[in-house]
N, C-alpha and C positions, 0 to 999 in steps of 0.2 A: 667381253671386257667385264671385269669385276667392278660392281658399283661400290663407291666409297661412301661410308657413313660416318659423319662427324660425331664427336662425343656429346656435344651440347645441342644437337638438332639434326634435322634430316638433310641439311645442305652440306656439301663438301667444304672442308676447311682448307684454305691455301697452304697452311703449314703441313708439310709431309709427315712430321713426327706427331701430329695431333689427331690422327684418325686411324681407324682399323678397318679391315675389310669385313664384309658380311660373312665370308667363308671362315674367317678367324673367329668371329663371334659364335658361329654355329658349330664349330669343331671342338671336340674335346682335346685339350692340349696336354694336360698332365695325366694321360691314361696309364694303365698298368704296364703296357708294353714298353714304355720308355723309362720305366722306373729302374735305375741301376741297382737297386737293392732287392728287386723282385727276381726270383729265379723261376723259370718255366722251361718245360721241355716239350717240344712239339705242340705248343699252344696250350698245354694243360695247366690250368691255374691251381694253386694250392692254397690252403688256408693260411692265415697269418696269426692263428692262435698259438702263442708261444708254448703253452702246455701240451697241446696236441703234437706239435713238432718235436718237443723234447721227450715225451714219455709215451706217446701213442702212435708214432710214425705217421701222423696226420690223420689217423682213424678216429672217428667220433665215438667208438665203442667204449672208451674209458669213461665217457660222460654218461652213456646209457647205463653203465654198471652202477652209477651213483644212485639210481632209483631203487636199488636194493636197500639203501639206508632209509630207515623209517622216518627220520626227520626231514630228509630231502624229499621223500615221496609225499609226506603230509604237507610240506610247504608248497610243492608244485600243485597238489590237489587244491589247496586254498586259493591259489591264483586262478586255476582253471574253473573251479566250481563257483567262485565269486563272480566270474565273468558270465558264465552261462546261466547263472541264477537270475539275471535281469532279463526282462522281456525285450525282444527285438522288434523293430518296425522297419518297413520299407517306405522311403519317401522319394518322390520324383525330383530330378535335378532341375528340370524346366517346369514352367507353370502353364498347364493346359488341361483340358478335359481328358484328352487321350493319355497324357502323362499320368494323371491320377488313376485312370482305369488300368494302365499298364503296371503301375506300382502295386495295385491290388492283385493283379495277375502274378506278378513276381513274388508277392507274399505267399500266395497259394502254392507256387512252384517250390519255394524253399521249405515251406511247411510240410511238404510231402516227401522230402528226400533226406531227413536226418540232419538238419542244419546245425543244431546245437552240438551234436556229436562231432561234426566236422570242425567246429570252432574249438572244441576241447582237444581234438587231435593236433590241430595246428599250433595250439598253445604249448606243446612239447618243445617248440623252438626256444622257449625261455631257458631250457636246460642245455640244448645242443647247439643253439644258434640258428638252426635251419631245419624245417620240416617239409616233406614232400607228400602230397596227396594226389592220387590219380582219380580223374572224373570218369565215371561210367555213364555215357550218354544213352538215351533212349527216346523214342517218339511216343508221345502220349497226347491224345486229342489233337493231333496235327501239329504239335509243337515239340521241338527238341528241348528236353529237360534232363537234368541229372537224375540218374536212377539210384546211385549210391556213390560213396566216396571211400577209397581204400588208402590207408596210410602206408607209405613205403619207407624202408630203411634208408637212411641218408647215405650209408656206405656204398650203396649201389649207384650213386650218381656223382658226376664230376662236371666241372665247368671248363669249356674250351673257348679261347679267344685267339683267333689267327690274325685279325687285322684290327686296327684302332677304329675303323669306321663302323664296326658292328659291336654291340654289347656282348658280354660273355654269354655263351650258349650252354644250356643245360643238356647233358647227355647221360645215357644210362649205360653202365658197364655191363658187358656180357662175357660169356666164356670165350667167344671168338675175339673180342677186343677188350682187354682189361686195362688198356691205357687211355684211349680217347673215347671209347664207347660208341654207341649208335645214336644217330640223330632221332629226336622225338617229334611227333606231330604237334602242331600248334593247337591251342585251346584244349589241351588234354590233361595238363598237370597244374596244380596249385603249389607254389613255393612261398612259404612264409618265413621270413628271416627277421632277426632282432639284432640291433647294435652292429651293423655291418661297418666296422672300423676300416678306414682307408678304402672305402668302396669295395670291400671284399665280398664277393657274392655268397660266401658260406656263412656270413654272420659270425657273431661271437656271443654265446650264451652265458648263463650264470654258472655253468659247470666250471669255468675258469676260476671263479672265486669259491666254489664249493668243493673242489677236488681235495685240497689239502686238509681242511677240517675233517672231512670224512676219512682221509688216510690216517691222520693222527688219532682220531677217535677209535678206529678199528684196531690200531696197534695198541692203544691204551687198554681197550677191552680185552684183547688177548692176554696182555700182561696181568690184568686184573683177574681174569679167570685162572691163570696159572697160580697167582698168589693165593686165591681162595682155595684152590685144590691142595696146595702145600699146607695151608693152615688147617684145612678140613680133615686131611688124612695124614698122619705122621709118616716120616720116612724111616724105614727099617735100618738099623745100624748094627752091623755085626762085627765082632772083634775076634780075630784068630790069633793063636799063639805065634810067638816070634819064630819058632822052628817049624811052623806049618808048611807042608809041601803044596805043590800045585793041586793034588787031589783033594786035600783038606780045604783049600781055598775054593775049589770048584763046588764041593759039597755045601759050604757055607753060602756061596753065591746063589746056588739053586734054591736053598731054603729061604733066602731073603727075597728072591724073585717070586716065590710062591706066595709071599705075604703082600707084595706090591708090584704092579707092572709099570708104575710111573718112574720110579727111581729108587735105588738102594745105595747104602753106604757101607764100605768095608775098610777097616783099619786094623793094624796090629795092636795087640794088647799093650796098654801103657801109652798109646798115642792119643793126644788130646786135640780136639777140633773146636775152634771158637769162631763164631760169626762176628765180624767187626761191623758194627752198625754206625752210620753217620750220626753225628750229634744233631744235625739239622732234621734228620728223619725222626729221631727219637723225641725231639722237641715239638714236632708237629708243624714246622714251618715249611715243609715240602708238601705240595698238593698231592692228593691221592689220585688214583686212576679214575675214580668216580667224579671228582672235581674236574679232571681233564675232559671227560666225556660231556659233562654239563657245559663246560666252557665252549667246546666245539659245537654243541647244539645251539648255544646262544649265538655263536658266529654264523651258523647256517640260517637261523631265524632272522638275524639282522640283514643278511644279504637278500633273502627272498621276500620277507614281509615287512622289513623295517621295524621289527619288534625290539623293544629295549632288552638288555641282558636280564637273565633270570634274577629276580629279587632286586633289580636296580632301576625300576620304573621311575621312582622319584615323584614327589608331589602328591596331591590328593588322589584318591582312587577314581573319583569321577573325572578329574582333569586328565589323568593318564588314560582312562578308557576313551575319552573324547579324542585325545591325540591319536591313539591307535586306530580309531574309527576313521579319522581324517586321512591318515596315511594309507589305510586299506582302500578307501574310496579313490584316492589319487592314483594308486597302482592299478586298480581295476579300470578306471577311466582311461589311463594311458594304454593299457593292454587292449581295451576296446577300440580306441581310436586307431592304433596301429593295425589291428586286425581288420578294421573297416576298410582301410586303404587297400590292403591285400585282396580282400574279397571283391571289392568293386572292380579292380583292374583285372583279376584273374578268374572271376566267376560270373559276376553280374553282367559285366560288359559282354561276355561270351553269350550268355543267355539272350541278352538284348540283340546281339548281332545275328544269332541264328533265327530269331522269331520276329524281328522287326519291331521291337519294343523301344519305347523312349528310355533314355538313360536314367538310372535310378541308383540309389545306394541303400544299404542296410546298416543300421546302427542300433546301439543299446543305450537307453536313457539311464545313465548311472548317476544316482543321486541318493542322498541320505534319506532314511525313512523318517517320515513326519511324526512328530510327537502329538498324537491325537488328543491326549489328555490336556496338554498345554493349549492346543488349538481350540478345544471345546471350552476351556476357561475364557479364552479371548472372545469367542463367539458369544458366550454368556454375558460378558461385560459390555460388548457392543450392543447386544439386545437390550440391556438395561438402559441404554441411552435412547431407546425408542425405535431402533431399527429391527427389521424382521428379515431373516435370510430366505432366499427363494429355494424352491425344491431342487432346482438344478444345482445350486451351490452346495446344498446338503448332500446330494448324491455324488457330486464330484469330490467332496471333501471326505465323506464318511462311507461311501460306497452305495450300491443299490439296495433296495428294500425299504426305503424311507418314503413315507407319504405325509402330507400335511394333516395335522390333527384338527378335526372339526370341533369348533367351539359353539356352545349354545348360550344365548343370553340368560342371565339369572332370572328366575321367576319372582314376581312381586310378592313381598311378605304380607300375609293377611293380617288384618287388625284383630286383636283378641276379642272374642265374643261376637264377631260379625258372622253373618251367614256366608254361603258360597259366593254370593254376588256382592260382598262387602266392598266398599270403596278403598282406594289406597290411602297411605298415610297423608299425602298432600291433599287428596280430595276430601278426606274427613274433616280437615280444618277449613275447607272452603277456599283454599289457596293452592294453586298448582305448585308442584315442587320446584320447577325451574323459575317460576315467578318469585318464589320466596328467596331463592339464591340470588337472583338479580337485584331484588330489593336490598338484600344484605350488603351486596357489593356497592350499590349506589349510595348507601348510607355512609360509606367511607369517604372522607374528604381527600380529593386528589392532591391538593397542595400539601396536606398534612402527611400523606404517604410519600410524596416525593421528597419532602424535607427529611423524613425518617431514613429513607434510602440514601440520601445525600450524606447524611452524617455517618452512615455505615460504610459507604464505598469510597468517599473522597480520599481518605488517607491511603487506601489501597491503590487507587489510580495514580496518585502523586508518587508513591513509592515505585511503581512499575515504570512510569515515564522517566524517572531519573536514572534508569539502568540501561545497559547496552546488550546484555545477553541473558539467557534463561537462568543461569546459575545465580547471577547477581539479583535478578528479579525475585527468585524464590527466597533468597536470603532476606531481602528487605520486606517481602510480604510477611514472612514469619516474624520479623521484628515489628512490623506495623499492626499486626493482628490485635495485640492488646489495646491499641489506641482507637479501635473502631467503636463508634458510639451506636450501640444497638438498643439503647433504652427506649427510644420512641417507637421503634419497630416492634419491640417486645410488648409495649403497652397496647399498640393497635391489634396485634395478634391475640393478646389476652382478652381484649374487649370483644373481638370477633368470636372467640371460642365461648366466652361467657354468654354472649347474645344467642349463639346457636343452641347452647344447652338450655337456656331459659325458654327459648322458642319451642324446643322439643318437649320439654316438660309441660308447657301450656297446652300443646296440641294433644298429648297423651291424656292429660286431665280432661 
């Protein structure tokens, strides 16, 4: 008997139309096999990429051909190398001493099998939508570990789904079976896919948005080269008499072909040939092939790296650079997060399963580089307030190699004319230096000092208490500053300075 589960709780609901069965909750209802718009033959699933279906008969090779374009290759390289350029780390999913030790073991395993190269290979899925890598396992120190990873062509694989209860199964096409292929062993292949629209197992890469700009750019460059060839080398033009026979025409044609192999022109004498040029072309309102190629490169860059069109960044240079850096970090972090999920499910979980390790994951800490100059200025300002950074803070912020500088107390200044054992300045007068300072401070009347400070600060406090926020307080402080009575405080400070100078002259005398 199927247990009924209510929508709002664990108890059954009397209303028959207000509950669903557990089997219905756990079953995939809108699977691909019941899609009336999905065509499959013998369970073979096909891609839903419209461009591959229209121009490639479903083959991914037309996307791989795009890597021959320099702009596409450089854009793909930016995404790949921006990712592997960040250091990676392995962290345990659970918290325990064994989990921490297993995470360090996993780090050593990945560090010895070309992990960065694997990530770079799997990132080709950005172009094709899906990439397949085979794991070559080996036993090392009593543990099953990956020995190396081999990237495989996607055209060699297909997906089969015979029943709705099982997910699509990856199979490898062979010469014996080019339709359904052969079954593959578990924990043997890594499949990284991007943008799997409508749950399509083949994914959908940026080749869909990159194909046409590359197509138009290639056509424009071909036309550009032809025009440069025509303008660089003139076309021979021969004129034959009106009564010339086939032999004479053949002789003239052979002579013209000897001058040029690209093209020749033959007309009877008296015949005029004129090239009619469009007024738009002569006025320069039609873009040249070079502008077409630059426009297509901007299109490709916008698709891959989010870069603004050539010469249309807008705004200040610093602001535009900051925006590009923000977009680049966002793309790199997104690529890293998606790849982390694939690697955990299809590589790290397998290593943990074979060797009894606690589950863990590998990820890259993608963040903007810190401005050490600005940070050092901040540290300098904070130190001016009386704080001192620790050695641990300095090493974490600025790297290793820093130690605390040793400071020595300043030596006592000798009195002129005195011998090696001459007394200090305070001792020469018969009064200790600290006692002289204490006596000077005691001579100041506290009431008089408080009155001077009150006249200086009361207008400031009254202005601040009358406001509700920082901006208003700053404005009224600036306005109240001229009203602050500092005359008494200045008089006290001047008297103290005068007394100190007089005292010093008396002792020196």
